[in-house]
C-alpha angles and dihedrals in degrees: 000000000000118000125198088021091171089069097056118113128227094268093048090048091052092050091050091050091048092053092045091050089067102047104015090217109121135146121186129181122198150124118229090203088062095055098122103139101081088120086065093050100268113151116212087193088080092068098031093056096038095106090048091055093040106032092165093055119120110235122210117195116197117206092182120064101237110186097190117089094210089053091051092049093045090051091048090052093048094047092049092056093038090058088071095039106036094164094053130086104241127197121208125185137179130179129204136168123235113208109183091320096319113117112222123192132169117329118253095217143338094287091052090047091054091049091051093045093052090049100046097042093059101065141005117288138181127246111207124191123186119207126196128186112194137175115171097195094070099019095251111166124162120170125179138149138216126214125203125180115220121203106200131200116240107257126223121232089253092054092050093049092048092047093053094042091050092059095222088131094067114115093001126124106238090016095270144080114214093205089061098042104038124170093344091076104021126057096189145323135224112215136006118003091196088057091060090048088056110264120063099218095185092056092044091051091052092049093049090045089059092057117082112248093245090058097050096075 
């Protein structure tokens, strides 16, 4: 995923296109009206011509200025599914970890998982899940997020090695799943436990409760 795509320069754009040509799995976020760094070499042509270079790409246009990355990704997921089911209420969710301002997603490989584990299990961090409820037929769009603070236990070298070797980090934001690790890795949490697991049920219940029954189907 590439954020602030409108501020990439020609060389960065070419590198991104080269990488995408191999796996065809690319997400970019940007606003062409915010392309203000041409004096630093940024090329707004990267974002302007994106649809020409990727004609099969699905384009999400946000009318609300969501400042939370998980909220943006949750909305993109929901809109993507809703495009094929416009009459259905669709739920999208995405979870990330915020470590002192650094956004941490899913590890790329075992080495990345070890790096993330050593970082996160040294100090408290926040787990953020964005939820989006979308129905295109009547324009329903609700986007919110939940934040839980996790206070981890300091792990021994043996615990880190076992965690990486066990593979429980695969596909997990922050390289861990609290439901699989329990008290051995986490001292306590502040906030929603279900949020750390990956779906904040309390928030979801509140959002659904605010929708009339006849609009939930």
